[in-house]
MIFIMI-265152 format. One record per atom (N, C-alpha, C): residue in three letters; atom name; x, y, z. Coordinates in pm, whole numbers, plus 32768, in hexadecimal, padded with zeros to 4 digits. Layout:
residues N
NODE;ALA;CA;X;Y;Z $
...
This chain:
residues 183
NODE;UNK;N;8378;90F7;83B3 $
NODE;UNK;CA;838F;908D;8364 $
NODE;UNK;C;83FC;903A;83A1 $
NODE;UNK;N;8465;9061;83E1 $
NODE;UNK;CA;84BD;8FFB;841B $
NODE;UNK;C;844C;8F88;8486 $
NODE;UNK;N;83F9;8FC2;84CE $
NODE;UNK;CA;839B;8F94;84FA $
NODE;UNK;C;8351;8F18;84C9 $
NODE;UNK;N;82FF;8F3A;8446 $
NODE;UNK;CA;82CC;8EDC;83FF $
NODE;UNK;C;831F;8E70;83D5 $
NODE;UNK;N;8397;8E87;8371 $
NODE;UNK;CA;83EB;8E0E;8363 $
NODE;UNK;C;842E;8DD8;83C8 $
NODE;UNK;N;8436;8DEB;8455 $
NODE;UNK;CA;8438;8D74;84E7 $
NODE;UNK;C;83C7;8D46;84E6 $
NODE;UNK;N;836A;8D64;84E7 $
NODE;UNK;CA;82F1;8D0D;84E5 $
NODE;UNK;C;82C8;8CCE;84B5 $
NODE;UNK;N;8308;8CD3;840D $
NODE;UNK;CA;82C4;8C78;83AF $
NODE;UNK;C;833C;8C1B;83DC $
NODE;UNK;N;83BD;8C41;83C8 $
NODE;UNK;CA;8427;8BED;83E7 $
NODE;UNK;C;83D8;8B7D;8458 $
NODE;UNK;N;83CC;8BA9;84C5 $
NODE;UNK;CA;8385;8B5D;854F $
NODE;UNK;C;8341;8AEB;8533 $
NODE;UNK;N;82DD;8B1F;84DA $
NODE;UNK;CA;8270;8AE6;84B8 $
NODE;UNK;C;8290;8A4F;8448 $
NODE;UNK;N;82F5;8A92;83CE $
NODE;UNK;CA;8319;8A2E;83B1 $
NODE;UNK;C;8357;89D5;83DF $
NODE;UNK;N;8381;8A05;8452 $
NODE;UNK;CA;8408;897A;84A5 $
NODE;UNK;C;83C0;8932;84E8 $
NODE;UNK;N;8350;8946;851B $
NODE;UNK;CA;830D;88E8;8557 $
NODE;UNK;C;8289;889B;850A $
NODE;UNK;N;828F;88DB;849C $
NODE;UNK;CA;8252;88AF;8416 $
NODE;UNK;C;82B0;87E4;83E6 $
NODE;UNK;N;8304;8822;841C $
NODE;UNK;CA;8355;87B5;83B1 $
NODE;UNK;C;8376;874B;8416 $
NODE;UNK;N;83AD;8790;84A0 $
NODE;UNK;CA;83B3;8751;8514 $
NODE;UNK;C;832B;8701;8551 $
NODE;UNK;N;82C5;8706;8509 $
NODE;UNK;CA;8245;86CC;8522 $
NODE;UNK;C;8242;8650;84CC $
NODE;UNK;N;8269;8674;8442 $
NODE;UNK;CA;828F;8606;83C5 $
NODE;UNK;C;82DC;85CA;840C $
NODE;UNK;N;8356;85BD;83FD $
NODE;UNK;CA;83D7;856C;8436 $
NODE;UNK;C;83BD;8519;84A7 $
NODE;UNK;N;836F;8562;8516 $
NODE;UNK;CA;8342;84F5;858B $
NODE;UNK;C;82D5;84AF;8534 $
NODE;UNK;N;828A;84A7;8524 $
NODE;UNK;CA;8218;8435;84DD $
NODE;UNK;C;825F;8402;846E $
NODE;UNK;N;82D1;8409;8404 $
NODE;UNK;CA;82F8;83C4;839B $
NODE;UNK;C;8337;832E;83F4 $
NODE;UNK;N;8387;83A5;8481 $
NODE;UNK;CA;83D7;8330;84B0 $
NODE;UNK;C;83B1;82E0;8505 $
NODE;UNK;N;8343;82D0;8541 $
NODE;UNK;CA;82C8;8292;856D $
NODE;UNK;C;828D;8221;850D $
NODE;UNK;N;823E;825C;849D $
NODE;UNK;CA;824D;8202;8449 $
NODE;UNK;C;82B6;8171;83F3 $
NODE;UNK;N;832C;81E1;8420 $
NODE;UNK;CA;83A3;8166;83E8 $
NODE;UNK;C;83A7;8123;8436 $
NODE;UNK;N;83A6;813B;84D6 $
NODE;UNK;CA;839C;80CC;8533 $
NODE;UNK;C;833A;8084;854F $
NODE;UNK;N;82E3;8099;851E $
NODE;UNK;CA;8287;800B;8518 $
NODE;UNK;C;8262;7FEF;84C1 $
NODE;UNK;N;8279;7FF4;8442 $
NODE;UNK;CA;82B5;7FCE;83A3 $
NODE;UNK;C;8315;7F4B;83B7 $
NODE;UNK;N;83AC;7F99;8445 $
NODE;UNK;CA;83EC;7F2D;846F $
NODE;UNK;C;83CE;7EC4;84A9 $
NODE;UNK;N;8354;7EC5;84F5 $
NODE;UNK;CA;8323;7E2F;855F $
NODE;UNK;C;82C7;7E13;851D $
NODE;UNK;N;8292;7E04;84A4 $
NODE;UNK;CA;8217;7DD6;846A $
NODE;UNK;C;8264;7D91;83DB $
NODE;UNK;N;8209;7CF1;8410 $
NODE;UNK;CA;8230;7C8D;839F $
NODE;UNK;C;81AE;7C98;8340 $
NODE;UNK;N;8124;7C9A;8381 $
NODE;UNK;CA;80BD;7C95;832C $
NODE;UNK;C;8048;7CF9;8348 $
NODE;UNK;N;7FF1;7CFC;8300 $
NODE;UNK;CA;7F8B;7D36;8301 $
NODE;UNK;C;7F0A;7CD0;82E8 $
NODE;UNK;N;7EA5;7CC8;8331 $
NODE;UNK;CA;7DF2;7C87;8310 $
NODE;UNK;C;7DA8;7D1B;82E8 $
NODE;UNK;N;7D69;7D42;8277 $
NODE;UNK;CA;7D37;7DB3;825C $
NODE;UNK;C;7CA2;7D89;81E5 $
NODE;UNK;N;7C64;7DD3;81FE $
NODE;UNK;CA;7BD8;7E1D;81BE $
NODE;UNK;C;7C08;7E83;8188 $
NODE;UNK;N;7BD6;7E61;80FE $
NODE;UNK;CA;7C00;7EC5;808D $
NODE;UNK;C;7B66;7EFC;8049 $
NODE;UNK;N;7B92;7F5F;802A $
NODE;UNK;CA;7B35;7FC3;7FEC $
NODE;UNK;C;7B94;7FD4;7F40 $
NODE;UNK;N;7B4F;7FB7;7EC8 $
NODE;UNK;CA;7BC3;7FD7;7E51 $
NODE;UNK;C;7B68;801C;7DEA $
NODE;UNK;N;7B5D;80AE;7DAD $
NODE;UNK;CA;7B2C;80D7;7D51 $
NODE;UNK;C;7B86;80BD;7CD9 $
NODE;UNK;N;7B3F;80BC;7C6E $
NODE;UNK;CA;7B55;80BD;7BBC $
NODE;UNK;C;7AE0;8116;7B91 $
NODE;UNK;N;7B17;816A;7B55 $
NODE;UNK;CA;7AC5;819A;7AF9 $
NODE;UNK;C;7A2F;81CA;7B47 $
NODE;UNK;N;7A35;81E7;7BC2 $
NODE;UNK;CA;7994;820D;7C12 $
NODE;UNK;C;7990;8146;7C14 $
NODE;UNK;N;79A8;80EA;7C16 $
NODE;UNK;CA;797F;8086;7C32 $
NODE;UNK;C;79D9;8055;7CB6 $
NODE;UNK;N;7968;801A;7D1B $
NODE;UNK;CA;79B8;7FF3;7D8A $
NODE;UNK;C;799F;7F72;7DB7 $
NODE;UNK;N;79E3;7F37;7DE0 $
NODE;UNK;CA;7A25;7EA5;7DF2 $
NODE;UNK;C;7A51;7E99;7E76 $
NODE;UNK;N;7A40;7E4D;7ED7 $
NODE;UNK;CA;7A5E;7E2E;7F63 $
NODE;UNK;C;7A75;7DAA;7F7F $
NODE;UNK;N;7AF1;7D97;7FBE $
NODE;UNK;CA;7B03;7CE8;8001 $
NODE;UNK;C;7B51;7D12;8061 $
NODE;UNK;N;7B83;7C98;8095 $
NODE;UNK;CA;7BDF;7C81;80F0 $
NODE;UNK;C;7C83;7C4C;80DA $
NODE;UNK;N;7CE1;7CA3;8114 $
NODE;UNK;CA;7D33;7C45;80E6 $
NODE;UNK;C;7DDB;7C16;814F $
NODE;UNK;N;7E34;7BDA;8120 $
NODE;UNK;CA;7E7D;7BB0;8176 $
NODE;UNK;C;7F04;7BD2;8133 $
NODE;UNK;N;7F60;7C35;817B $
NODE;UNK;CA;7FC6;7C7C;8138 $
NODE;UNK;C;803F;7C42;8193 $
NODE;UNK;N;809F;7C1C;814F $
NODE;UNK;CA;810C;7BF4;81A0 $
NODE;UNK;C;81A3;7C5F;8145 $
NODE;UNK;N;81DF;7C8B;81AF $
NODE;UNK;CA;823B;7CD8;816E $
NODE;UNK;C;82B3;7C88;8120 $
NODE;UNK;N;82AF;7C4E;80DD $
NODE;UNK;CA;830C;7BF7;80A7 $
NODE;UNK;C;82DE;7BE4;7FF2 $
NODE;UNK;N;825E;7C42;8007 $
NODE;UNK;CA;827C;7C44;7F8E $
NODE;UNK;C;81DA;7BEE;7F52 $
NODE;UNK;N;8194;7BAC;7FC0 $
NODE;UNK;CA;8138;7B6D;7FC6 $
NODE;UNK;C;80CB;7BA5;7FE9 $
NODE;UNK;N;8056;7B99;7FA2 $
NODE;UNK;CA;7FB9;7BCF;7FBA $
NODE;UNK;C;7F57;7B4D;7F6E $
NODE;UNK;N;7EDC;7B36;7FB6 $
NODE;UNK;CA;7E7E;7AFC;7F95 $
NODE;UNK;C;7DFD;7B38;7FAC $
NODE;UNK;N;7D9D;7B64;7F57 $
NODE;UNK;CA;7D68;7B92;7F51 $
NODE;UNK;C;7CD8;7B4E;7EFF $
NODE;UNK;N;7C62;7B6F;7F6B $
NODE;UNK;CA;7BB4;7B47;7F45 $
NODE;UNK;C;7B61;7BB8;7F4B $
NODE;UNK;N;7B49;7BD3;7EAB $
NODE;UNK;CA;7AD2;7C07;7EB6 $
NODE;UNK;C;7A5C;7BEF;7EEC $
NODE;UNK;N;7A0A;7C2D;7F20 $
NODE;UNK;CA;7974;7C27;7F54 $
NODE;UNK;C;791C;7C21;7EB3 $
NODE;UNK;N;78D6;7B9F;7EB2 $
NODE;UNK;CA;7863;7BAC;7E57 $
NODE;UNK;C;787E;7BB8;7DAE $
NODE;UNK;N;7921;7BB8;7DAD $
NODE;UNK;CA;7934;7B88;7D27 $
NODE;UNK;C;7981;7B23;7CF5 $
NODE;UNK;N;798C;7ACE;7D6E $
NODE;UNK;CA;79DB;7A50;7D45 $
NODE;UNK;C;7A59;7A86;7D0B $
NODE;UNK;N;7A9A;7B12;7D29 $
NODE;UNK;CA;7B27;7B10;7CC8 $
NODE;UNK;C;7B77;7B01;7D6D $
NODE;UNK;N;7C0B;7AF1;7D09 $
NODE;UNK;CA;7C7B;7AFA;7D8B $
NODE;UNK;C;7CCE;7B29;7D88 $
NODE;UNK;N;7D33;7B24;7D92 $
NODE;UNK;CA;7DC4;7B80;7D66 $
NODE;UNK;C;7E23;7B27;7DE8 $
NODE;UNK;N;7E97;7AF7;7DC5 $
NODE;UNK;CA;7EEA;7AAD;7E01 $
NODE;UNK;C;7F78;7AB0;7DC1 $
NODE;UNK;N;8007;7AF8;7E30 $
NODE;UNK;CA;808E;7ADB;7E08 $
NODE;UNK;C;80C8;7A75;7E60 $
NODE;UNK;N;811C;7A60;7E17 $
NODE;UNK;CA;8193;79B7;7E5F $
NODE;UNK;C;821D;7A09;7E5D $
NODE;UNK;N;822E;7A96;7E82 $
NODE;UNK;CA;82AB;7AEF;7E72 $
NODE;UNK;C;82BB;7AF1;7DF8 $
NODE;UNK;N;82DE;7AC0;7D9D $
NODE;UNK;CA;830E;7AA7;7D0A $
NODE;UNK;C;82A8;7AE0;7C81 $
NODE;UNK;N;822E;7A78;7C88 $
NODE;UNK;CA;81C0;7A92;7C50 $
NODE;UNK;C;8135;7AB7;7CAF $
NODE;UNK;N;80C8;7B23;7C2F $
NODE;UNK;CA;804C;7B54;7C7C $
NODE;UNK;C;7FE4;7AE3;7C11 $
NODE;UNK;N;7FA5;7AE7;7C2E $
NODE;UNK;CA;7F22;7AA4;7BD8 $
NODE;UNK;C;7E6C;7AC7;7BEE $
NODE;UNK;N;7E43;7AF0;7BAB $
NODE;UNK;CA;7DBE;7B40;7BBC $
NODE;UNK;C;7D93;7ADA;7B93 $
NODE;UNK;N;7D03;7AAA;7BBA $
NODE;UNK;CA;7C9E;7A35;7B85 $
NODE;UNK;C;7C11;7A92;7BAC $
NODE;UNK;N;7BBB;7A7D;7B1C $
NODE;UNK;CA;7B20;7AD9;7B27 $
NODE;UNK;C;7AED;7A76;7B55 $
NODE;UNK;N;7A6D;7AAD;7B71 $
NODE;UNK;CA;7A06;7A6C;7B64 $
NODE;UNK;C;79C5;7A13;7B0B $
NODE;UNK;N;79E9;7A57;7A70 $
NODE;UNK;CA;799F;7A4C;79EB $
NODE;UNK;C;7A0B;79E1;79AB $
NODE;UNK;N;7A7B;79C4;79DE $
NODE;UNK;CA;7AF2;7950;79C3 $
NODE;UNK;C;7B20;78F4;7A10 $
NODE;UNK;N;7B2B;7896;79EC $
NODE;UNK;CA;7B54;7826;7A5E $
NODE;UNK;C;7C0B;7839;7A3E $
NODE;UNK;N;7C4B;789A;79BA $
NODE;UNK;CA;7CAC;7879;7986 $
NODE;UNK;C;7D0B;790C;79F5 $
NODE;UNK;N;7D4E;78EE;7A2C $
NODE;UNK;CA;7D87;795C;7A5B $
NODE;UNK;C;7DF9;79C0;7A0A $
NODE;UNK;N;7DE5;7A40;7A57 $
NODE;UNK;CA;7E6D;7A8B;7A15 $
NODE;UNK;C;7EF2;7A7D;7A47 $
NODE;UNK;N;7F3A;7A82;79E6 $
NODE;UNK;CA;7FE3;7A6F;7A52 $
NODE;UNK;C;8021;7AE2;7A1E $
NODE;UNK;N;805E;7B44;7A70 $
NODE;UNK;CA;80AC;7B62;7A74 $
NODE;UNK;C;8155;7B79;7AB4 $
NODE;UNK;N;81BD;7BB8;7A79 $
NODE;UNK;CA;823B;7BAF;7AD0 $
NODE;UNK;C;81FD;7C07;7B38 $
NODE;UNK;N;8222;7BEE;7BC9 $
NODE;UNK;CA;8211;7C5B;7C37 $
NODE;UNK;C;8278;7CD2;7BFD $
NODE;UNK;N;82DD;7CCD;7BE6 $
NODE;UNK;CA;831B;7D30;7BC1 $
NODE;UNK;C;82E4;7DB6;7B67 $
NODE;UNK;N;82AA;7D65;7B12 $
NODE;UNK;CA;825A;7DA8;7A9B $
NODE;UNK;C;81F2;7E1C;7AE2 $
NODE;UNK;N;81DF;7DF5;7B5E $
NODE;UNK;CA;815E;7E59;7B9A $
NODE;UNK;C;819D;7E9F;7BF2 $
NODE;UNK;N;816C;7EF4;7C40 $
NODE;UNK;CA;8150;7F54;7C95 $
NODE;UNK;C;814F;7F26;7D11 $
NODE;UNK;N;8126;7EA1;7D32 $
NODE;UNK;CA;8138;7E4B;7DA1 $
NODE;UNK;C;817B;7E19;7DD4 $
NODE;UNK;N;820A;7E20;7D6B $
NODE;UNK;CA;829B;7DCE;7D80 $
NODE;UNK;C;82B3;7E5F;7E07 $
NODE;UNK;N;828E;7ED4;7DF3 $
NODE;UNK;CA;82DE;7F13;7E57 $
NODE;UNK;C;8278;7F3A;7EC2 $
NODE;UNK;N;8216;7F49;7EAE $
NODE;UNK;CA;81A1;7F50;7F15 $
NODE;UNK;C;8197;7EF9;7F6C $
NODE;UNK;N;81F2;7E70;7F68 $
NODE;UNK;CA;81FF;7DFC;7FBD $
NODE;UNK;C;8269;7DFA;7FE1 $
NODE;UNK;N;82BE;7E39;7FCD $
NODE;UNK;CA;8335;7E46;7FD8 $
NODE;UNK;C;835E;7E98;8054 $
NODE;UNK;N;8387;7E8D;8103 $
NODE;UNK;CA;837E;7EC0;8143 $
NODE;UNK;C;83ED;7EF7;8169 $
NODE;UNK;N;845B;7EBD;811D $
NODE;UNK;CA;84FF;7F37;8132 $
NODE;UNK;C;84C1;7FA4;80D1 $
NODE;UNK;N;84A6;7F64;8035 $
NODE;UNK;CA;84A8;7FD8;8007 $
NODE;UNK;C;843D;8066;804B $
NODE;UNK;N;83AA;802F;8062 $
NODE;UNK;CA;838C;80A9;80B0 $
NODE;UNK;C;83D6;80ED;8127 $
NODE;UNK;N;8430;80BD;817F $
NODE;UNK;CA;8466;80DE;81E0 $
NODE;UNK;C;84CB;814A;81A4 $
NODE;UNK;N;8529;80F0;8163 $
NODE;UNK;CA;85B1;8174;8127 $
NODE;UNK;C;8537;81E0;80D1 $
NODE;UNK;N;84DC;81DE;8087 $
NODE;UNK;CA;84A7;825F;8045 $
NODE;UNK;C;8448;829E;809F $
NODE;UNK;N;8413;8242;8117 $
NODE;UNK;CA;8418;82B8;819E $
NODE;UNK;C;845B;831E;81B1 $
NODE;UNK;N;84D3;82DD;81D8 $
NODE;UNK;CA;855D;8326;81D7 $
NODE;UNK;C;859A;8391;81BB $
NODE;UNK;N;8572;8379;8121 $
NODE;UNK;CA;859F;83BE;809A $
NODE;UNK;C;855D;8425;808F $
NODE;UNK;N;84CE;8439;8083 $
NODE;UNK;CA;845C;8472;8040 $
NODE;UNK;C;83F9;84BD;80B1 $
NODE;UNK;N;83C1;8543;80CC $
NODE;UNK;CA;837F;8557;8121 $
NODE;UNK;C;82E1;8551;810D $
NODE;UNK;N;82B3;851D;8175 $
NODE;UNK;CA;8228;84EB;8169 $
NODE;UNK;C;81F7;8572;8151 $
NODE;UNK;N;8183;8577;810B $
NODE;UNK;CA;811D;85C4;80F7 $
NODE;UNK;C;809D;85D8;810F $
NODE;UNK;N;803B;8643;8113 $
NODE;UNK;CA;7FC6;8643;8140 $
NODE;UNK;C;7F6F;867C;8112 $
NODE;UNK;N;7EEA;864F;80C4 $
NODE;UNK;CA;7EA8;867D;8084 $
NODE;UNK;C;7DFE;8628;80B8 $
NODE;UNK;N;7DD6;869C;80CF $
NODE;UNK;CA;7D25;8663;8103 $
NODE;UNK;C;7D37;860A;814F $
NODE;UNK;N;7D86;863B;81F7 $
NODE;UNK;CA;7D7B;85F2;8248 $
NODE;UNK;C;7DAF;8582;8248 $
NODE;UNK;N;7E0F;8539;81B4 $
NODE;UNK;CA;7E4A;84BA;8198 $
NODE;UNK;C;7EC3;84EA;8194 $
NODE;UNK;N;7F35;8492;81EB $
NODE;UNK;CA;7FA8;847B;81E3 $
NODE;UNK;C;7FD2;8420;818E $
NODE;UNK;N;805B;8435;813E $
NODE;UNK;CA;8087;83D9;80BF $
NODE;UNK;C;8104;83EC;8094 $
NODE;UNK;N;8120;839C;8067 $
NODE;UNK;CA;81B1;83C1;7FFF $
NODE;UNK;C;81A0;8392;7F6D $
NODE;UNK;N;81E4;8401;7F15 $
NODE;UNK;CA;81F4;83C1;7E84 $
NODE;UNK;C;8275;839B;7E56 $
NODE;UNK;N;822A;8315;7E41 $
NODE;UNK;CA;82AC;82C4;7DE6 $
NODE;UNK;C;828F;8293;7D5C $
NODE;UNK;N;8311;8263;7D04 $
NODE;UNK;CA;82F8;8278;7C86 $
NODE;UNK;C;831E;81E4;7C77 $
NODE;UNK;N;82F5;818C;7C21 $
NODE;UNK;CA;832E;8100;7C34 $
NODE;UNK;C;8315;80DA;7B64 $
NODE;UNK;N;8384;80E5;7B26 $
NODE;UNK;CA;8383;80CF;7A9C $
NODE;UNK;C;830D;8148;7A71 $
NODE;UNK;N;8310;81C1;7A98 $
NODE;UNK;CA;82DE;81E8;7A3D $
NODE;UNK;C;8241;81F6;7A6B $
NODE;UNK;N;822F;81DB;7AF0 $
NODE;UNK;CA;819A;81B4;7AFB $
NODE;UNK;C;81AB;8206;7B78 $
NODE;UNK;N;8168;826F;7B84 $
NODE;UNK;CA;8125;82AB;7C22 $
NODE;UNK;C;80F8;825D;7C91 $
NODE;UNK;N;8124;827A;7CFF $
NODE;UNK;CA;80E7;8215;7D44 $
NODE;UNK;C;80F6;8288;7E09 $
NODE;UNK;N;8063;82A1;7E35 $
NODE;UNK;CA;8057;82EB;7E85 $
NODE;UNK;C;8042;8262;7EE8 $
NODE;UNK;N;8097;8232;7F66 $
NODE;UNK;CA;8085;8224;7FB7 $
NODE;UNK;C;8029;8251;8035 $
NODE;UNK;N;7FA0;8247;8087 $
NODE;UNK;CA;7FAB;826F;80CD $
NODE;UNK;C;7FAF;821C;816B $
NODE;UNK;N;7FB3;8264;81C9 $
NODE;UNK;CA;7FA5;827B;8263 $
NODE;UNK;C;7F5A;82A3;82C6 $
NODE;UNK;N;7F33;823A;8301 $
NODE;UNK;CA;7EC2;825B;8359 $
NODE;UNK;C;7F27;82CB;83E9 $
NODE;UNK;N;7F2F;834B;8415 $
NODE;UNK;CA;7F58;8358;8485 $
NODE;UNK;C;7F4A;8372;850B $
NODE;UNK;N;7F18;8320;853B $
NODE;UNK;CA;7EFB;82C5;85A7 $
NODE;UNK;C;7F10;823F;85CA $
NODE;UNK;N;7EF8;81D8;8594 $
NODE;UNK;CA;7F06;815E;8562 $
NODE;UNK;C;7FC6;8150;8535 $
NODE;UNK;N;7FCD;81A1;8501 $
NODE;UNK;CA;8030;81B8;84A4 $
NODE;UNK;C;8058;811B;8436 $
NODE;UNK;N;7FD5;8116;83FB $
NODE;UNK;CA;7FF2;808E;83B6 $
NODE;UNK;C;7FEA;80E5;8302 $
NODE;UNK;N;7FC5;8067;82B0 $
NODE;UNK;CA;7FB6;80AD;822B $
NODE;UNK;C;7F11;80C4;8226 $
NODE;UNK;N;7EE2;8112;8216 $
NODE;UNK;CA;7E63;8129;81EA $
NODE;UNK;C;7E40;8117;815C $
NODE;UNK;N;7E66;8102;80ED $
NODE;UNK;CA;7E58;810C;807D $
NODE;UNK;C;7EE5;811E;800A $
NODE;UNK;N;7E90;8113;7F86 $
NODE;UNK;CA;7F0A;8165;7F2F $
NODE;UNK;C;7EB5;8184;7EA3 $
NODE;UNK;N;7EF0;81C5;7E60 $
NODE;UNK;CA;7EAD;81CE;7DD8 $
NODE;UNK;C;7F1E;8200;7D76 $
NODE;UNK;N;7EE9;81A5;7CE2 $
NODE;UNK;CA;7F3E;81B2;7C8D $
NODE;UNK;C;7EEA;8187;7C13 $
NODE;UNK;N;7F32;8175;7B99 $
NODE;UNK;CA;7EE9;8163;7AF9 $
NODE;UNK;C;7EF7;80F9;7AE6 $
NODE;UNK;N;7EB9;80B2;7AC5 $
NODE;UNK;CA;7EB7;802D;7AAE $
NODE;UNK;C;7EC2;801D;79F9 $
NODE;UNK;N;7EDA;7F85;79EB $
NODE;UNK;CA;7F38;7F35;794A $
NODE;UNK;C;7EBD;7FC5;78F6 $
NODE;UNK;N;7E2D;7FD8;7919 $
NODE;UNK;CA;7DE4;7FD0;78B0 $
NODE;UNK;C;7DE6;807F;78C1 $
NODE;UNK;N;7E31;80C1;78EA $
NODE;UNK;CA;7E3C;8155;7909 $
NODE;UNK;C;7DF9;8181;795E $
NODE;UNK;N;7D75;8150;79AC $
NODE;UNK;CA;7D23;8160;7A16 $
NODE;UNK;C;7D7E;819E;7AA5 $
NODE;UNK;N;7D24;8202;7AF0 $
NODE;UNK;CA;7D3E;8217;7B69 $
NODE;UNK;C;7D33;81B3;7BD0 $
NODE;UNK;N;7D44;8150;7C35 $
NODE;UNK;CA;7D4C;80F7;7C8A $
NODE;UNK;C;7D65;8145;7D23 $
NODE;UNK;N;7CDF;8153;7D5A $
NODE;UNK;CA;7D0B;8194;7DD8 $
NODE;UNK;C;7CC6;8115;7E57 $
NODE;UNK;N;7D38;8101;7EA7 $
NODE;UNK;CA;7D18;8088;7ED8 $
NODE;UNK;C;7D05;80AA;7F8A $
NODE;UNK;N;7CA6;80A4;7FE0 $
NODE;UNK;CA;7CBB;80E1;806D $
NODE;UNK;C;7CAB;8061;80AB $
NODE;UNK;N;7D28;8046;80F6 $
NODE;UNK;CA;7CF6;7FCA;8160 $
NODE;UNK;C;7CD4;7FCF;81F9 $
NODE;UNK;N;7CA8;7FA1;822A $
NODE;UNK;CA;7CA5;7FB3;82D5 $
NODE;UNK;C;7CD6;7F59;82F8 $
NODE;UNK;N;7D76;7F3E;8361 $
NODE;UNK;CA;7D7A;7EB4;8384 $
NODE;UNK;C;7D51;7EA3;83F1 $
NODE;UNK;N;7D37;7E2B;83D2 $
NODE;UNK;CA;7CC6;7DCC;8454 $
NODE;UNK;C;7D2F;7D7B;84AF $
NODE;UNK;N;7DB4;7D4A;84AE $
NODE;UNK;CA;7E37;7D04;8510 $
NODE;UNK;C;7E96;7D14;84B6 $
NODE;UNK;N;7EF6;7D31;850B $
NODE;UNK;CA;7F9F;7D27;84DD $
NODE;UNK;C;7FD5;7CAC;8556 $
NODE;UNK;N;803C;7CA2;84E3 $
NODE;UNK;CA;8091;7C0E;851E $
NODE;UNK;C;8062;7BAC;8535 $
NODE;UNK;N;8004;7B64;84EF $
NODE;UNK;CA;7FE4;7ADA;8507 $
NODE;UNK;C;8025;7A8D;84C2 $
NODE;UNK;N;8022;7A04;84FC $
NODE;UNK;CA;804F;79A5;84A2 $
NODE;UNK;C;7FD3;797C;8428 $
NODE;UNK;N;8048;797F;83F6 $
NODE;UNK;CA;8001;7944;8353 $
NODE;UNK;C;804F;78F5;8310 $
NODE;UNK;N;7FCB;788D;82F8 $
NODE;UNK;CA;7FEB;7831;8292 $
NODE;UNK;C;7FD4;7825;821B $
NODE;UNK;N;8069;7814;81F2 $
NODE;UNK;CA;80D2;781F;81A2 $
NODE;UNK;C;8079;77FB;8108 $
NODE;UNK;N;8028;7771;80EE $
NODE;UNK;CA;7FF1;774A;80B7 $
NODE;UNK;C;7F67;7790;807A $
NODE;UNK;N;7F77;782B;809C $
NODE;UNK;CA;7F03;78B3;806E $
NODE;UNK;C;7F55;78E2;7FF6 $
NODE;UNK;N;7FC8;78E8;7FE1 $
NODE;UNK;CA;801F;78FE;7F9F $
NODE;UNK;C;805F;78AA;7EFC $
NODE;UNK;N;8019;7819;7F20 $
NODE;UNK;CA;8040;77B9;7E9F $
NODE;UNK;C;8017;77D3;7E17 $
NODE;UNK;N;804E;77F9;7DDE $
NODE;UNK;CA;801B;77E8;7D55 $
NODE;UNK;C;7FDC;776F;7CF9 $
NODE;UNK;N;8020;7725;7D11 $
NODE;UNK;CA;8014;76BA;7CEA $
NODE;UNK;C;7F97;7667;7D03 $
NODE;UNK;N;7F4B;7686;7D2F $
NODE;UNK;CA;7ED3;767E;7D4A $
NODE;UNK;C;7E63;76A6;7CD4 $
NODE;UNK;N;7EAE;7732;7C97 $
NODE;UNK;CA;7E6A;773C;7C2C $
NODE;UNK;C;7E8F;772C;7BA7 $
NODE;UNK;N;7EE5;76C0;7B87 $
NODE;UNK;CA;7F09;7670;7AFE $
NODE;UNK;C;7EAA;7627;7AE1 $
């Protein structure tokens, strides 16, 4: 019995050490990352949408959806979503959305340091909660970048966004986040 307990403790120690190491690597990578350019696949109620985004870790994002004419843009304080069926965009205060925390590098780093990464179906992630809305943030265990997120939207739909980072720390044109062009 003592040998079994010792073996289990050793296994537990190595598993915790492995997750601690990858957490530290992800934190260090995030500290050195200012922006991502990525392709995404978003699934809402089995409806799949794809597109490209530029994310800057000061709460800015600009996404253009393929074949839909839809776009999503944040200037760090506000978020707009414009659909192809309307020229009038929907405006939101960014702090009222989960993007407020998802696009905040310091928040992600702090939460990674506080919480343990979890593993399920070969994905590593951290579970967060912002304004009583759950948010799972996925990480790529080889490249150590964001890999996507899962949350519930304002219509109570599960939204899964998977991303494929194409470029890191490129020079970004700040006019991409200018919401005045949507007024």
